[in-house]
C-alpha positions in Angstrom: 31.9 110.9 93.5 30.8 110.0 90.0 33.2 107.7 88.2 32.9 108.0 84.4 33.5 104.5 82.4 35.0 104.7 79.0 33.0 102.9 76.4 33.8 101.6 72.9 37.3 102.3 71.2 38.2 104.7 74.0 37.7 101.8 76.5 39.8 99.2 74.3 42.6 101.7 74.0 42.7 102.4 77.6 42.3 98.8 78.7 45.3 97.9 76.3 47.3 100.3 78.1 46.6 99.2 81.2 47.4 95.7 80.1 50.8 97.1 78.8 51.7 98.5 82.1 50.9 95.2 83.9 53.0 93.4 81.1 56.0 96.0 81.6 55.8 96.0 85.4 55.9 92.3 85.4 58.8 92.0 83.0 61.0 94.9 84.8 60.2 93.5 88.5 59.3 90.1 88.7 62.2 87.6 88.1 60.1 84.5 87.9 57.7 86.2 85.1 60.9 87.4 83.2 62.4 83.8 83.4 59.4 82.2 82.0 59.0 84.7 79.1 62.6 84.2 78.3 61.7 80.2 78.3 58.7 81.2 76.2 60.7 83.0 73.7 63.1 80.0 73.3 60.1 77.4 72.9 57.5 79.2 70.9 60.0 79.2 68.2 60.9 75.7 68.8 57.1 74.6 68.9 56.4 76.4 65.3 59.3 74.9 63.7 59.1 71.7 65.1 57.6 68.4 63.1 54.0 68.0 64.9 50.5 68.0 64.1 48.8 71.2 64.4 46.9 70.6 67.5 49.6 69.4 69.3 51.8 72.9 68.0 48.6 74.7 69.8 49.1 72.6 72.9 52.7 73.4 73.0 52.5 77.0 73.0 49.1 77.1 74.8 51.0 75.4 77.9 53.5 78.0 77.8 50.9 80.9 77.6 49.3 79.1 80.9 52.3 79.7 82.8 52.6 83.2 81.7 48.9 83.7 82.7 49.5 82.0 86.2 52.2 83.9 87.0 50.3 87.3 86.3 47.3 86.3 88.3 49.8 85.2 91.0 51.6 88.6 91.0 48.0 90.3 91.1 47.2 88.1 94.3 50.4 88.9 95.8 50.3 92.9 94.9 46.8 92.8 96.7 47.6 90.9 99.8 50.3 93.1 100.4 48.4 96.5 99.6 45.8 95.2 102.4 48.9 95.1 104.6 52.4 93.3 105.4 51.6 92.1 108.5 51.2 88.3 108.7 47.8 86.7 108.5 47.1 83.1 107.8 44.7 83.9 105.4 47.2 86.2 103.4 49.7 83.2 103.5 47.1 81.1 102.2 46.1 83.4 99.2 50.1 83.6 98.4 50.7 80.0 98.6 47.6 79.2 96.4 48.7 81.6 93.8 52.1 79.9 93.9 50.4 76.4 93.6 48.7 77.4 90.7 51.8 78.7 88.8 53.4 75.2 90.2 50.5 73.2 88.3 50.6 75.1 85.3 54.4 74.6 85.1 53.9 71.0 85.5 51.1 70.7 82.9 53.5 72.8 80.5 56.1 70.1 81.1 54.0 67.2 80.7 52.5 68.7 77.4 56.3 69.3 75.9 57.3 65.7 77.3 54.0 63.9 75.8 54.3 65.6 72.2 58.0 64.9 71.8 58.7 61.5 73.8 55.5 59.5 73.6 
């Protein structure tokens, strides 16, 4: 079976479509991602209008986007592990726990960034 790969503009359009599907799924079916998107929709405008330096504004928004990115990666890890099998295995648990830890660290980094910019 030969797999044909799209190239050029067609590849970009297909990749954008796949990305949209992934984002849509996460917004519709992943409560944590939905909550983090709502938080970002509130905090990004605050970062844009706050009286802070340009670099601080970049850090504020970047830290929020990092949380969203880590949540997407965590969901991808969980979906892959679940696709392999729903039986408990220590390595499956480790993969899921590690994805969760990545989200947790990104949340701590985001929290620290916002506190550092506005209170230090």
